[in-house]
C-alpha positions, 0 to 999 in steps of 0.5 A, a space after each residue: 203277444 196273446 190276442 183276444 177273440 170271441 169263439 165266433 170270431 175264431 170259427 169265422 177266421 178258421 173257416 176262411 183259412 186257405 189250408 181249410 179250403 185246400 182240404 175241401 178241394 180234395 173233394 174234387 179227387 174224392 169224387 173220382 175215387 169214390 167207393 160205394 158202401 157195398 165194401 162192407 168188410 173192414 179189412 178191405 176198407 183199410 186200403 181205401 182213402 180216408 186214413 193217413 196211409 193205405 193199410 194192406 193186410 199182410 200176414 199177421 199185420 199190415 203193410 202201410 203206404 203213403 205219400 206227401 207232396 211239398 208246396 212248390 213255393 216251399 221247395 223253392 224257398 227252403 230246399 233242405 227243410 222241404 226235404 226234411 219235412 217231406 220225410 217227417 210228414 210221412 213218418 208221422 202218417 205211418 205213426 198215426 196208423 200205429 205203425 213203424 216206418 221202414 223206407 222212403 222213395 222220392 221224386 223231385 224236379 229242379 232247375 238248380 243243382 245246388 238246391 237239388 243237392 240241398 233237397 237230397 241232403 234234407 231227405 238223407 238227414 231225416 232218413 238217418 234221424 228216423 232210421 229209414 232206408 232211402 231206397 231211391 226214386 226219380 229226379 229230373 233236372 233242367 233249366 226250365 223245370 220248376 221245383 217240385 218234390 214228393 216223397 213216398 213211404 213204406 211201413 208196417 203195423 202189427 195192430 192198426 189205428 184207423 179212422 174207421 174205428 171212430 165211434 160215438 162216446 170215445 175220448 179225443 186226446 191231443 199229444 204234442 211236443 211243446 218243447 219247440 218254437 214257431 218257424 218264422 212267421 208261419 203256423 209251423 211249430 218246430 220241435 225237432 231241432 237239437 234233439 238226438 236221433 234216439 229221442 226222435 225215434 223214442 217219441 214216435 215209438 210211443 204210438 205203436 207201443 200203445 196201439 199194440 197194448 190196446 190203449 189207442 183206437 184211431 189217430 191223425 197226425 195234425 197237418 197243415 189244416 191245423 187242430 180243427 181241420 185234422 179233427 174233422 178228417 178224423 171224424 169224417 170217415 165214419 160221420 161222427 161229431 165231437 164236443 171239443 173244449 178249447 180250454 183243454 188243449 195242450 198249449 205253450 204258455 202265452 201262445 195266442 189260441 187262434 194261432 195255436 189252432 192253426 199249428 202244423 207241428 213237427 210232432 202232434 197227433 189227435 187220438 180216440 181212445 177209451 176213457 179208462 186208457 187215458 191215464 196210461 196214455 198220458 203217462 207214456 207220452 210224458 215219459 218221452 217229453 210229450 204233453 198229452 191231454 183229453 180235449 173232448 169226446 166223439 158224438 153220433 150226430 156229425 156236428 163239431 161243437 166247440 167250447 171256450 171260456 163258457 161259450 159253446 158254438 157249432 164249428 162244423 156239420 159233416 152232414 151238410 158240409 163235407 170236408 175231404 169227401 172221404 166218408 163211409 157211413 155204412 157199418 162194416 160187417 167185420 170189425 175188430 172187437 174193442 173195449 167198452 168206451 166210457 164217457 170222457 169227462 174233461 
């Protein structure tokens, strides 16, 4: 069933989402981890909070490090799926940096042995599907222990995608696997079931391949904050804004737009890139069954404006409304050379 909302109504409802508030709560931590702008070289900034992984320069590339924690209620209710999802979310973080994942470690606590085994089975199954080494971790079992799970991941990148690369007048594109379905009555869009391991790996491989060829600049995997929350995190690092055309979003036919804006997809990413690279990027994703399209462009004013059915409204102003709090506005002194970014027309 498709519901009709005005643009202002959609903005109000998205602002009120618990997932959006949860991202804003990160500001409590970001203040504790604050780094002032005297860290000017880009290589050092890559290791700071703000991207989906820490990227540490190593040899001719970068070591990547990330971690995901699962909601305790999710771990309790769906042990196998939480184990799988913890790995899958981490793999997406590595891909969003232009990298390839190599190994994971985990830490879990539980009071039920059968559920603990299911968690580990989900982790093991996902590692097998994505070709990762399961390197061990930490476990704690006890009658009065609550269910908790966190998974860390390592990877590497020959060439890096980073939110530190976001500048005005870059195209913003969205890539998502539309060949899926909603997971129960949630915002989770599940598109991995029934796919062969080689298909899952090939879909991820598109991103580092395009990155190494110079066709992508920055990325974020679409997280539980949905499309617009993820967009703000993509922009916040450098304080850019955006003009977004909601009517251009890749979207399954007949799906309610407000619900789609809240998706947490098993495969979904936002990218910035040059307009001239857009056809190549769209074709590369299409070859692996992924739908990709331009949805907007970056601006310099820190404001995110949305357009829908001829109406335009302000969604967020990063100059007055911090999101996670991880923002670095001073220009770095060392920056990789990038091609000229032609204005993106939708």
